Structure formats: C-alpha cells, structure tokens
C-alpha positions as a Markdown table, in Angstrom:
| # | Residue | x | y | z |
|---|---|---|---|---|
| 1 | Met | 2.2 | -8.1 | 4.3 |
| 2 | Gly | 4.6 | -10.3 | 2.3 |
| 3 | Ser | 6.2 | -10.2 | -1.2 |
| 4 | Phe | 6.8 | -12.3 | -4.2 |
| 5 | Ile | 10.2 | -11.9 | -5.7 |
| 6 | Ile | 10.0 | -12.8 | -9.4 |
| 7 | Asn | 12.7 | -13.1 | -12.1 |
| 8 | Gly | 10.7 | -13.0 | -15.3 |
| 9 | Gly | 11.2 | -14.5 | -18.7 |
| 10 | Asn | 10.9 | -18.2 | -18.1 |
| 11 | Lys | 8.7 | -20.2 | -20.4 |
| 12 | Leu | 6.4 | -22.3 | -18.3 |
| 13 | Glu | 5.4 | -25.9 | -18.9 |
| 14 | Gly | 3.5 | -28.6 | -17.0 |
| 15 | Ile | 0.3 | -29.5 | -15.3 |
| 16 | Val | -1.5 | -27.3 | -12.8 |
| 17 | Glu | -4.4 | -28.6 | -10.8 |
| 18 | Ile | -7.1 | -26.1 | -10.1 |
| 19 | Ser | -8.4 | -25.8 | -6.6 |
| 20 | Gly | -11.9 | -25.6 | -5.3 |
| 21 | Ser | -13.9 | -22.4 | -6.0 |
| 22 | Lys | -13.4 | -19.6 | -3.6 |
| 23 | Asn | -16.7 | -18.0 | -4.7 |
| 24 | Ser | -18.5 | -21.3 | -4.0 |
| 25 | Ala | -16.8 | -22.1 | -0.8 |
| 26 | Leu | -17.6 | -18.9 | 1.0 |
| 27 | Pro | -21.4 | -18.9 | 0.7 |
| 28 | Ile | -21.6 | -22.6 | 1.2 |
| 29 | Leu | -19.6 | -22.3 | 4.5 |
| 30 | Ala | -21.9 | -19.5 | 5.6 |
| 31 | Ser | -25.0 | -21.4 | 4.8 |
| 32 | Thr | -24.1 | -24.2 | 7.2 |
| 33 | Ile | -25.6 | -22.1 | 10.0 |
| 34 | Leu | -29.1 | -22.5 | 8.5 |
| 35 | His | -29.6 | -25.6 | 10.5 |
| 36 | Gly | -27.7 | -27.0 | 13.4 |
| 37 | Arg | -26.0 | -30.2 | 12.1 |
| 38 | Glu | -22.6 | -31.6 | 11.1 |
| 39 | Tyr | -21.1 | -30.9 | 7.6 |
| 40 | Ile | -18.1 | -32.2 | 5.7 |
| 41 | Ile | -17.4 | -29.8 | 2.8 |
| 42 | Lys | -14.8 | -31.1 | 0.4 |
| 43 | Asn | -12.5 | -29.5 | -2.3 |
| 44 | Val | -12.2 | -26.3 | -0.2 |
| 45 | Pro | -9.2 | -24.2 | -1.2 |
| 46 | Asp | -6.6 | -23.5 | 1.5 |
| 47 | Ile | -6.8 | -19.7 | 1.3 |
| 48 | Asp | -7.0 | -16.8 | 3.7 |
| 49 | Asp | -10.7 | -16.1 | 3.0 |
| 50 | Val | -11.7 | -19.6 | 3.9 |
| 51 | Arg | -9.7 | -19.3 | 7.2 |
| 52 | Arg | -11.6 | -16.1 | 8.0 |
| 53 | Met | -14.9 | -17.8 | 7.3 |
| 54 | Leu | -14.0 | -20.6 | 9.7 |
| 55 | Glu | -12.9 | -18.1 | 12.3 |
| 56 | Ile | -16.3 | -16.3 | 12.1 |
| 57 | Leu | -18.1 | -19.7 | 12.5 |
| 58 | Ile | -16.0 | -20.3 | 15.7 |
| 59 | Leu | -16.8 | -16.9 | 17.0 |
| 60 | Leu | -20.5 | -17.7 | 16.5 |
| 61 | Gly | -20.2 | -20.7 | 18.7 |
| 62 | Cys | -19.8 | -23.4 | 16.0 |
| 63 | Ser | -16.9 | -25.8 | 15.7 |
| 64 | Ala | -15.0 | -25.6 | 12.4 |
| 65 | Ser | -11.7 | -27.0 | 11.3 |
| 66 | Tyr | -9.8 | -27.6 | 8.0 |
| 67 | Glu | -7.7 | -30.5 | 6.9 |
| 68 | Asn | -6.5 | -31.7 | 3.5 |
| 69 | Gly | -9.0 | -29.8 | 1.5 |
| 70 | Cys | -12.0 | -30.6 | 3.8 |
| 71 | Cys | -13.9 | -28.4 | 6.2 |
| 72 | Tyr | -15.4 | -30.2 | 9.2 |
| 73 | Ile | -18.2 | -28.1 | 10.7 |
| 74 | Asn | -20.8 | -28.5 | 13.5 |
| 75 | Thr | -23.3 | -25.6 | 13.8 |
| 76 | Lys | -25.5 | -27.1 | 16.5 |
| 77 | Asn | -24.2 | -24.8 | 19.2 |
| 78 | Leu | -24.6 | -21.5 | 17.4 |
| 79 | Asn | -25.1 | -19.0 | 20.3 |
| 80 | Thr | -25.2 | -15.5 | 18.9 |
| 81 | Tyr | -26.9 | -13.4 | 16.2 |
| 82 | Asp | -24.0 | -10.8 | 16.3 |
| 83 | Ile | -21.6 | -10.8 | 13.3 |
| 84 | Ser | -20.2 | -7.4 | 14.0 |
| 85 | Asp | -16.7 | -8.6 | 15.1 |
| 86 | Ala | -13.8 | -6.7 | 13.5 |
| 87 | Leu | -13.0 | -9.9 | 11.5 |
| 88 | Ser | -16.0 | -9.2 | 9.2 |
| 89 | Lys | -14.4 | -5.9 | 8.2 |
| 90 | Lys | -11.6 | -7.8 | 6.6 |
| 91 | Leu | -13.9 | -10.1 | 4.5 |
| 92 | Arg | -16.4 | -8.9 | 2.0 |
| 93 | Ser | -18.1 | -12.3 | 2.0 |
| 94 | Ser | -19.0 | -12.0 | 5.7 |
| 95 | Ile | -22.2 | -10.3 | 4.5 |
| 96 | Ile | -23.4 | -13.7 | 3.3 |
| 97 | Phe | -24.0 | -14.7 | 6.9 |
| 98 | Leu | -26.8 | -12.2 | 7.1 |
| 99 | Gly | -29.4 | -14.4 | 5.3 |
| 100 | Pro | -28.7 | -17.7 | 7.0 |
| 101 | Met | -28.3 | -16.0 | 10.5 |
| 102 | Leu | -31.7 | -14.4 | 10.1 |
| 103 | Ala | -33.2 | -17.7 | 9.0 |
| 104 | Arg | -31.8 | -19.5 | 12.0 |
| 105 | Asn | -32.2 | -16.8 | 14.8 |
| 106 | Lys | -34.8 | -14.4 | 13.4 |
| 107 | Met | -32.3 | -11.7 | 14.2 |
| 108 | Ala | -28.9 | -10.7 | 12.8 |
| 109 | Lys | -26.4 | -7.9 | 13.5 |
| 110 | Ile | -23.6 | -7.4 | 11.0 |
| 111 | Thr | -20.9 | -4.8 | 10.3 |
| 112 | Tyr | -20.8 | -3.4 | 6.7 |
| 113 | Pro | -18.3 | -5.8 | 5.2 |
| 114 | Gly | -14.7 | -5.1 | 4.1 |
| 115 | Gly | -12.5 | -6.9 | 1.6 |
| 116 | Cys | -10.9 | -5.6 | -1.6 |
| 117 | Asp | -11.2 | -1.9 | -2.3 |
| 118 | Ile | -12.6 | -2.2 | -5.8 |
| 119 | Gly | -15.6 | 0.0 | -5.4 |
| 120 | Ser | -18.5 | 0.8 | -3.1 |
| 121 | Arg | -20.4 | -2.6 | -3.6 |
| 122 | Pro | -23.4 | -1.5 | -1.6 |
| 123 | Ile | -25.6 | -4.0 | 0.1 |
| 124 | Asp | -28.8 | -2.2 | -0.9 |
| 125 | Leu | -30.1 | -5.1 | -3.0 |
| 126 | His | -29.5 | -7.5 | -0.1 |
| 127 | Leu | -31.6 | -5.4 | 2.2 |
| 128 | Tyr | -34.2 | -4.7 | -0.5 |
| 129 | Gly | -34.8 | -8.4 | -0.9 |
| 130 | Leu | -35.0 | -9.1 | 2.8 |
| 131 | Lys | -37.4 | -6.3 | 3.3 |
| 132 | Lys | -39.7 | -7.7 | 0.6 |
| 133 | Leu | -39.8 | -10.8 | 2.7 |
| 134 | Gly | -40.9 | -8.9 | 5.8 |
| 135 | Val | -37.6 | -8.3 | 7.5 |
| 136 | Asp | -37.3 | -5.1 | 9.6 |
| 137 | Val | -34.0 | -3.4 | 8.9 |
| 138 | Val | -32.3 | -0.8 | 11.0 |
| 139 | Glu | -29.0 | 0.8 | 9.9 |
| 140 | Glu | -26.9 | 2.3 | 12.7 |
| 141 | Gly | -23.6 | 3.7 | 11.7 |
| 142 | Glu | -21.4 | 0.8 | 10.6 |
| 143 | Phe | -23.9 | -1.8 | 11.7 |
| 144 | Val | -27.1 | -3.3 | 10.2 |
| 145 | Leu | -29.6 | -4.8 | 12.6 |
| 146 | Cys | -32.3 | -7.1 | 11.0 |
| 147 | Thr | -35.2 | -8.8 | 12.7 |
| 148 | Ala | -37.6 | -11.4 | 11.1 |
| 149 | Asp | -40.7 | -11.5 | 13.3 |
| 150 | Asn | -43.4 | -11.1 | 10.7 |
| 151 | Thr | -42.0 | -12.6 | 7.5 |
| 152 | His | -44.0 | -13.6 | 4.4 |
| 153 | Asn | -43.2 | -15.0 | 0.9 |
| 154 | Ser | -42.9 | -12.7 | -2.0 |
| 155 | Asp | -41.8 | -12.3 | -5.6 |
| 156 | Ile | -38.5 | -10.3 | -5.7 |
| 157 | Arg | -37.2 | -8.6 | -8.8 |
| 158 | Leu | -33.6 | -7.5 | -8.5 |
| 159 | Gly | -32.6 | -4.3 | -10.3 |
| 160 | Tyr | -29.2 | -5.9 | -11.0 |
| 161 | Pro | -28.2 | -9.6 | -11.0 |
| 162 | Ser | -26.1 | -9.3 | -7.9 |
| 163 | Val | -24.4 | -12.5 | -6.8 |
| 164 | Gly | -24.3 | -11.7 | -3.1 |
| 165 | Ala | -27.9 | -10.4 | -3.0 |
| 166 | Thr | -29.2 | -13.5 | -4.8 |
| 167 | Glu | -27.3 | -15.7 | -2.3 |
| 168 | Asn | -28.6 | -13.9 | 0.8 |
| 169 | Ile | -32.2 | -13.8 | -0.4 |
| 170 | Met | -32.1 | -17.5 | -1.3 |
| 171 | Leu | -30.8 | -18.5 | 2.0 |
| 172 | Phe | -33.2 | -16.4 | 4.1 |
| 173 | Ala | -36.2 | -17.4 | 2.0 |
| 174 | Leu | -35.6 | -21.0 | 2.9 |
| 175 | Ser | -37.1 | -20.2 | 6.3 |
| 176 | Val | -40.1 | -18.3 | 5.0 |
| 177 | Glu | -43.3 | -20.3 | 4.5 |
| 178 | Gly | -44.6 | -20.5 | 1.0 |
| 179 | Thr | -42.9 | -19.9 | -2.3 |
| 180 | Thr | -40.5 | -17.1 | -3.0 |
| 181 | Lys | -39.2 | -16.3 | -6.5 |
| 182 | Ile | -36.2 | -14.2 | -7.3 |
| 183 | Phe | -36.4 | -12.6 | -10.8 |
| 184 | Asn | -33.3 | -11.3 | -12.6 |
| 185 | Ala | -31.2 | -13.5 | -10.3 |
| 186 | Ala | -27.5 | -13.9 | -10.7 |
| 187 | Lys | -26.7 | -16.9 | -12.9 |
| 188 | Glu | -23.1 | -17.6 | -12.0 |
| 189 | Pro | -22.0 | -21.3 | -11.7 |
| 190 | Glu | -21.4 | -20.6 | -8.0 |
| 191 | Ile | -25.1 | -19.9 | -7.5 |
| 192 | Leu | -25.9 | -23.3 | -9.0 |
| 193 | Asp | -23.4 | -24.9 | -6.8 |
| 194 | Leu | -25.0 | -23.3 | -3.7 |
| 195 | Gln | -28.4 | -24.6 | -4.9 |
| 196 | Lys | -27.0 | -28.2 | -5.2 |
| 197 | Phe | -25.6 | -28.0 | -1.7 |
| 198 | Leu | -28.9 | -26.8 | -0.3 |
| 199 | Val | -30.8 | -29.6 | -2.1 |
| 200 | Lys | -28.3 | -32.0 | -0.6 |
| 201 | Cys | -29.3 | -30.6 | 2.8 |
| 202 | Gly | -32.9 | -31.2 | 2.1 |
| 203 | Tyr | -34.1 | -27.8 | 1.1 |
| 204 | Lys | -36.4 | -27.1 | -1.9 |
| 205 | Val | -34.9 | -24.7 | -4.3 |
| 206 | His | -34.5 | -24.7 | -8.1 |
| 207 | Gly | -33.9 | -22.5 | -11.1 |
| 208 | Ala | -30.3 | -21.5 | -10.2 |
| 209 | Gly | -28.4 | -20.8 | -13.4 |
| 210 | Thr | -31.5 | -19.2 | -15.0 |
| 211 | Asp | -33.0 | -15.7 | -14.5 |
| 212 | Thr | -35.6 | -17.0 | -12.0 |
| 213 | Ile | -34.9 | -19.0 | -8.8 |
| 214 | Thr | -37.8 | -20.5 | -6.9 |
| 215 | Ile | -37.5 | -21.3 | -3.1 |
| 216 | Ser | -40.0 | -23.3 | -1.2 |
| 217 | Gly | -39.6 | -22.3 | 2.5 |
| 218 | Asp | -39.8 | -24.7 | 5.4 |
| 219 | Lys | -39.5 | -23.4 | 8.9 |
| 220 | Asp | -39.5 | -26.9 | 10.4 |
| 221 | Ile | -36.7 | -28.8 | 8.5 |
| 222 | Ser | -35.4 | -31.5 | 10.8 |
| 223 | His | -32.8 | -33.3 | 8.8 |
| 224 | Asp | -30.0 | -34.2 | 11.2 |
| 225 | Glu | -27.7 | -36.5 | 9.3 |
| 226 | Thr | -24.2 | -35.3 | 8.4 |
| 227 | Val | -24.1 | -33.6 | 5.0 |
| 228 | Glu | -21.1 | -34.2 | 2.7 |
| 229 | Tyr | -20.6 | -32.1 | -0.3 |
| 230 | Ser | -17.7 | -31.3 | -2.8 |
| 231 | Ile | -17.6 | -27.9 | -4.4 |
| 232 | Ile | -16.8 | -27.0 | -8.0 |
| 233 | Ser | -13.4 | -26.0 | -9.3 |
| 234 | Asp | -12.4 | -22.4 | -9.4 |
| 235 | Arg | -13.1 | -21.0 | -12.9 |
| 236 | Ile | -11.3 | -17.8 | -12.1 |
| 237 | Glu | -8.1 | -19.6 | -11.1 |
| 238 | Ala | -8.3 | -21.6 | -14.3 |
| 239 | Gly | -8.7 | -18.4 | -16.3 |
| 240 | Thr | -5.8 | -16.9 | -14.5 |
| 241 | Phe | -3.5 | -19.7 | -15.6 |
| 242 | Met | -4.8 | -19.3 | -19.2 |
| 243 | Ala | -3.8 | -15.6 | -19.0 |
| 244 | Leu | -0.5 | -16.6 | -17.6 |
| 245 | Ala | 0.2 | -19.0 | -20.5 |
| 246 | Ala | -0.8 | -16.4 | -23.1 |
| 247 | Ala | 1.5 | -13.7 | -21.5 |
| 248 | Thr | 4.6 | -16.0 | -21.0 |
| 249 | Asn | 4.5 | -17.9 | -24.3 |
| 250 | Ser | 4.0 | -21.1 | -22.4 |
| 251 | Lys | 2.5 | -24.6 | -22.6 |
| 252 | Ile | 0.2 | -25.3 | -19.6 |
| 253 | Cys | -2.2 | -28.2 | -19.0 |
| 254 | Ile | -5.0 | -27.1 | -16.7 |
| 255 | Lys | -6.5 | -30.0 | -14.7 |
| 256 | Asn | -9.8 | -30.1 | -12.9 |
| 257 | Ala | -11.3 | -27.2 | -14.8 |
| 258 | Asp | -14.9 | -27.1 | -16.1 |
| 259 | Lys | -14.7 | -25.9 | -19.7 |
| 260 | Asp | -18.3 | -25.0 | -19.7 |
| 261 | His | -17.7 | -22.4 | -17.1 |
| 262 | Leu | -14.8 | -20.9 | -19.1 |
| 263 | Ser | -16.3 | -20.8 | -22.6 |
| 264 | Asn | -16.0 | -17.0 | -23.1 |
| 265 | Ile | -12.4 | -17.0 | -21.7 |
| 266 | Ile | -11.4 | -19.9 | -24.0 |
| 267 | Lys | -12.9 | -18.2 | -27.0 |
| 268 | Leu | -11.2 | -14.9 | -26.2 |
| 269 | Tyr | -7.7 | -16.5 | -26.0 |
| 270 | Lys | -8.4 | -18.6 | -29.1 |
| 271 | Asp | -9.2 | -15.4 | -31.0 |
| 272 | Ala | -6.0 | -13.9 | -29.6 |
| 273 | Gly | -4.0 | -16.7 | -31.2 |
| 274 | Cys | -3.5 | -19.3 | -28.5 |
| 275 | Leu | -3.9 | -22.9 | -29.2 |
| 276 | Ile | -6.5 | -24.4 | -26.8 |
| 277 | Asp | -7.9 | -27.9 | -26.6 |
| 278 | Asp | -9.7 | -29.8 | -24.0 |
| 279 | Val | -10.0 | -33.5 | -23.1 |
| 280 | Glu | -12.3 | -34.5 | -20.2 |
| 281 | Asp | -11.4 | -32.2 | -17.3 |
| 282 | Tyr | -8.1 | -31.0 | -18.8 |
| 283 | Ile | -7.6 | -27.8 | -20.8 |
| 284 | Tyr | -4.4 | -27.5 | -22.8 |
| 285 | Ile | -3.2 | -24.0 | -23.7 |
| 286 | Ile | -0.2 | -23.2 | -25.8 |
| 287 | Asn | 1.1 | -19.8 | -26.9 |
| 288 | Asn | 4.2 | -19.5 | -29.0 |
| 289 | Asp | 4.2 | -15.8 | -29.9 |
| 290 | Arg | 2.8 | -12.4 | -29.0 |
| 291 | Ile | -0.9 | -12.6 | -28.6 |
| 292 | Lys | -3.2 | -10.6 | -30.9 |
| 293 | Ala | -4.9 | -7.5 | -29.6 |
| 294 | Val | -8.6 | -7.8 | -28.9 |
| 295 | Asn | -11.2 | -5.3 | -30.2 |
| 296 | Lys | -13.2 | -4.8 | -27.1 |
| 297 | Val | -14.0 | -6.9 | -24.0 |
| 298 | Val | -16.8 | -5.8 | -21.6 |
| 299 | Ser | -17.1 | -7.2 | -18.1 |
| 300 | Arg | -20.6 | -8.3 | -17.4 |
| 301 | Pro | -22.5 | -10.7 | -15.1 |
| 302 | Tyr | -22.4 | -14.4 | -16.0 |
| 303 | Pro | -22.5 | -15.6 | -18.8 |
| 304 | Gly | -20.6 | -12.5 | -19.8 |
| 305 | Phe | -16.9 | -12.0 | -19.4 |
| 306 | Pro | -16.2 | -12.1 | -15.6 |
| 307 | Thr | -15.0 | -8.9 | -13.9 |
| 308 | Asp | -12.8 | -11.2 | -11.8 |
| 309 | Met | -10.7 | -11.9 | -15.0 |
| 310 | Gln | -10.5 | -8.3 | -16.2 |
| 311 | Ala | -7.1 | -7.5 | -14.6 |
| 312 | Gln | -5.5 | -10.8 | -15.6 |
| 313 | Leu | -6.6 | -10.3 | -19.2 |
| 314 | Met | -5.2 | -6.8 | -19.1 |
| 315 | Ala | -1.8 | -8.1 | -18.0 |
| 316 | Ser | -1.6 | -10.5 | -20.9 |
| 317 | Leu | -2.7 | -7.8 | -23.4 |
| 318 | Cys | 0.1 | -5.4 | -22.2 |
| 319 | Ile | 2.4 | -7.2 | -24.6 |
| 320 | Ser | 0.0 | -7.9 | -27.4 |
| 321 | Asp | 0.6 | -6.8 | -31.0 |
| 322 | Gly | -1.8 | -3.9 | -31.1 |
| 323 | Ile | -4.4 | -1.8 | -29.2 |
| 324 | Ser | -7.0 | -3.5 | -27.1 |
| 325 | Phe | -10.0 | -2.1 | -25.2 |
| 326 | Ile | -11.5 | -3.3 | -21.9 |
| 327 | Glu | -14.7 | -1.8 | -20.5 |
| 328 | Glu | -15.4 | -2.5 | -16.8 |
| 329 | Thr | -19.1 | -2.3 | -16.1 |
| 330 | Val | -19.4 | -4.2 | -12.8 |
| 331 | Phe | -17.2 | -2.2 | -10.3 |
| 332 | Glu | -16.3 | 1.4 | -10.6 |
| 333 | Asn | -12.9 | 1.2 | -9.0 |
| 334 | Arg | -11.3 | -1.9 | -10.5 |
| 335 | Tyr | -8.3 | -0.4 | -12.4 |
| 336 | Lys | -5.9 | 0.1 | -9.5 |
| 337 | His | -3.5 | -2.3 | -11.1 |
| 338 | Val | -3.1 | 0.0 | -14.1 |
| 339 | Asn | -0.5 | 2.4 | -12.5 |
| 340 | Glu | 1.5 | -0.6 | -11.4 |
| 341 | Leu | 1.5 | -2.2 | -14.8 |
| 342 | Asn | 2.5 | 1.1 | -16.3 |
| 343 | Lys | 5.5 | 1.3 | -13.9 |
| 344 | Met | 6.6 | -2.0 | -15.6 |
| 345 | Gly | 6.5 | -0.4 | -19.1 |
| 346 | Ala | 3.0 | -1.1 | -20.1 |
| 347 | Asn | 1.1 | 1.6 | -22.0 |
| 348 | Ile | -2.5 | 1.8 | -20.6 |
| 349 | Val | -4.7 | 4.8 | -20.6 |
| 350 | Val | -8.0 | 4.8 | -18.6 |
| 351 | Gln | -10.9 | 7.0 | -19.6 |
| 352 | Asp | -13.7 | 6.6 | -17.1 |
| 353 | Asn | -14.5 | 2.9 | -17.2 |
| 354 | Leu | -12.7 | 2.2 | -20.4 |
| 355 | Ala | -9.1 | 1.0 | -20.5 |
| 356 | Ile | -7.1 | 1.4 | -23.7 |
| 357 | Ile | -4.1 | -1.0 | -23.8 |
| 358 | Asn | -1.4 | -0.2 | -26.3 |
| 359 | Gly | 0.7 | -3.4 | -26.6 |
| 360 | Val | 4.4 | -3.1 | -26.1 |
| 361 | Asn | 7.2 | -5.5 | -27.0 |
| 362 | Lys | 8.3 | -6.2 | -23.4 |
| 363 | Leu | 7.7 | -5.3 | -19.8 |
| 364 | His | 10.5 | -4.7 | -17.3 |
| 365 | Gly | 10.9 | -5.6 | -13.7 |
| 366 | Asp | 10.1 | -3.1 | -10.9 |
| 367 | Thr | 8.7 | -2.9 | -7.4 |
| 368 | Val | 4.9 | -2.9 | -7.5 |
| 369 | Asn | 2.1 | -2.9 | -4.9 |
| 370 | Val | -0.9 | -5.1 | -4.8 |
| 371 | Arg | -4.2 | -3.3 | -4.1 |
| 372 | Asp | -6.7 | -6.1 | -4.6 |
| 373 | Leu | -6.9 | -9.8 | -5.2 |
| 374 | Arg | -7.3 | -10.0 | -9.0 |
| 375 | Gly | -5.1 | -7.0 | -9.6 |
| 376 | Gly | -2.4 | -8.9 | -7.6 |
| 377 | Ala | -2.7 | -11.9 | -9.9 |
| 378 | Ala | -2.3 | -9.5 | -12.8 |
| 379 | Leu | 0.9 | -8.1 | -11.4 |
| 380 | Val | 2.3 | -11.6 | -11.0 |
| 381 | Ile | 1.4 | -12.4 | -14.6 |
| 382 | Ala | 3.1 | -9.3 | -15.8 |
| 383 | Ala | 6.2 | -10.0 | -13.6 |
| 384 | Leu | 6.6 | -13.5 | -15.0 |
| 385 | Ser | 6.5 | -12.1 | -18.6 |
| 386 | Ala | 8.8 | -9.2 | -17.9 |
| 387 | Glu | 12.6 | -8.9 | -18.2 |
| 388 | Gly | 14.4 | -8.7 | -14.9 |
| 389 | Lys | 13.4 | -8.8 | -11.3 |
| 390 | Thr | 10.1 | -7.7 | -9.9 |
| 391 | Val | 9.1 | -7.4 | -6.3 |
| 392 | Val | 5.4 | -7.7 | -5.8 |
| 393 | Asp | 4.4 | -6.3 | -2.4 |
| 394 | Asn | 1.2 | -6.7 | -0.3 |
| 395 | Ile | 0.6 | -10.2 | -1.5 |
| 396 | His | -1.8 | -10.9 | 1.4 |
| 397 | His | -4.5 | -9.9 | -1.2 |
| 398 | Val | -3.4 | -12.6 | -3.5 |
| 399 | Asn | -3.3 | -15.2 | -0.8 |
| 400 | Arg | -6.9 | -14.4 | 0.0 |
| 401 | Gly | -8.0 | -16.1 | -3.1 |
| 402 | Tyr | -5.3 | -18.4 | -4.7 |
| 403 | Glu | -4.2 | -21.6 | -3.0 |
| 404 | Lys | -0.4 | -22.2 | -3.0 |
| 405 | Phe | 0.0 | -19.8 | -5.9 |
| 406 | Ala | 3.8 | -19.5 | -5.7 |
| 407 | Phe | 4.2 | -23.2 | -5.3 |
| 408 | Lys | 2.0 | -24.0 | -8.3 |
| 409 | Leu | 4.0 | -21.5 | -10.4 |
| 410 | Gln | 7.3 | -23.0 | -9.3 |
| 411 | Glu | 6.1 | -26.4 | -10.4 |
| 412 | Leu | 5.6 | -24.9 | -13.8 |
| 413 | Gly | 9.1 | -23.5 | -13.9 |
| 414 | Ala | 8.6 | -20.0 | -12.7 |
| 415 | Asp | 11.4 | -18.3 | -10.8 |
| 416 | Ile | 9.3 | -17.0 | -7.9 |
| 417 | Ile | 9.9 | -16.9 | -4.1 |
| 418 | Glu | 7.4 | -15.8 | -1.5 |
| 419 | Asn | 8.9 | -13.7 | 1.3 |
C-alpha cells in the first residue's frame, strides 16, 4: 500500500499551490450523468478518488479521461442503472451517483459505499429525502434499489445538515416537476460550487450556502452544448499546509487558496501564535516557536471548524506549550490517528469524543500506520516535525485526497520519499 519515509526536523520554506477541491470534484463528476452531454471540468486534482469516479463513469457506459487537471466526460451513452460494482465499496463518494442516476434513469441500484473507516456514516438522510420526493426504496443486504415512477415535489427538512444527503437530494430534485426546498441544508463551500456548476448546465437552483436550498425541477431540460467549469480550490489541503507550517516552525506561502473558506482555521492558528497575512489569493503563514495550546476546538458543520481538519490540528498541537482540547462531534470513530501519534511521543488521552492533548517538547520518529485520509496527513505532519526517521505505512489513504503530496513537500524542503 506504499510508504512515506520521512526524516524530520527540517524547517520548510517556499510557495505551495493548492489543488482543486476533492470534495467539490467528486459530486460534480457524479452530476455529469444527469443529462447526456459533453463536459470539460477544470482544476480537478490528480488523486485516487478522482480516478475511481472516472472508472465508475466508464463502467456506466460513459467516456471519461483526465489530462493536465481537466476531466473530459461524455455521458450520452450511459447504459445502466446499476452502480453496485465492487469499485463503489472503495469509495464513499460513490453514493453521490444515486441522486443523478435516479434523475436520469428513474432507477438506481447501488452498494452501500466504502471509503475511510471513520464511523458508520449512514445514508438514512439520503434515503429519507428521496422518499419525501416519492422514490420507492428497497434495501436488500448490501444493496439499495430505488425507483422513481411516481415522484412529486416536497419540502424536506434534514435532521442534520449532511453534505452528502444535501447533494443527493439537490441532484434528484432537478428531475422532479415543481419546486423542492431543502431546509437545514449543508452550507459548505462545496455545496455552493455544485450549485454554480448546475446553473452553468442550465438548471434552476439557488440558496446554496444558506440553510435553505430551492430547486426548480425540469424533466425536459434539453441543453446539449459542451459545459466547461472550473472547480474551487481545496480548503482542507490549504488548512493542512497551515497546520504543517505551525508544527515545523516554517514559513509557507499558500497559493490559490480562498481565505473566506479558511476563516476559522486562520483565526485558530493566529490565536496559537502564528503570523498570518493574505494578499489576493496568497496566504502567508510563519511560525518561529512552539505554538500556544488552544482551549477547546469543536468540529462542526460549516461554517464551524471542519472535521476534515481535526487530525491535522491535533498533530500540530502535540508539540504546543500546554494542554489543548478537541471535541469531535461529526464522526464517532475519527481518532484512529491518536495511538500512532502517541507512538511518536505525543501525550493524547481520549475520553469518548473528547481528545486531551498534553503538549510535549518533541516527537520522535517511529513506524506508524495510516487508517484514514486526514489521519494520514496528520501523521505526515507529525513525522516532519519529529526528530529522526519515520516510516508512514498505508499511504494509499493519503493519496486518495492529496495531489502530489510528497512532491509538494519536497519543494518546500522536506526530507520525504514515497516508496
């Protein structure tokens, strides 16, 4: 599954360019099956999750290729409603095909999705929203079979602002005549990006970024021109490099980042003692000493602190000057990196969903195992700040979500080799 071999202790300096957003690319790629046409999707990261999405599109009868940050897709020849291939078990985001497949074919069969093992992440809210729109749902073992023969518009109030459920309901509701409203919708920037793409395709949807999204369905959309769209930059990758600068006493210029999407992360690291400034699409972060401990950080849906940054923050706080607290409220199994950080000399105690991080002077190298994407990024951050050599195993998780991670780190002066 591959390894990073890292000799820690180097101070990093230079410019790193942030790639396109993984969490925007995946739903946008899935949504291309809504209507048979050609698409050119730009600023797409070269990561394993994108490759798997393209493989799924090809299995569905579409043509899909990737070159120099662009995906070239033609969905005119979609020829199946079955997304139950084993590939979907490897990719959590395969579930986002459910809504657009139903919209296109009035039927969809999908395997319960896989991906990182960070909690149960049920799809109940996805199915709840689809049922409210008249979809018939039959669950059979590992499969879900949905049919959409008697659909109707509806108001849908989500019990939790789930990103995936919001996306799936949005995409299916585009095929349902009348107006559908999603209340307590997810407000992440990636939801707004999906809306902008859909509007570019000719659909009528607005409200993304707020609590309420309104979709005006149209069963007879007939726009056939090629759609070109460029996705937003990856706020989690940008936040990861901020955590890296804080942990390694480094000076990093982060290019192509949207500071508005990073406001709570920027504030947190400023409060921890980092010097941060921004000019246009650059964010400059400098840290010259141990960062300060933070009182309590709670992961929450956007605009709260992102759960996808919890592990990286923890890695930087391992060598802070006091005791910090992180509460994980989004996923119940997202502390698998804790034991590996403790192997490197960290002092972290977990009580239910609360992590207590007692800052230490230094971490030391060891052999550690990656269990999920963001936990893997945290172990790389820890290894780069540690004394000695660290072997980070199972890096396929990291390569699912970070483009050319080792190369970007090498360009900043890190001693890292990918095996």
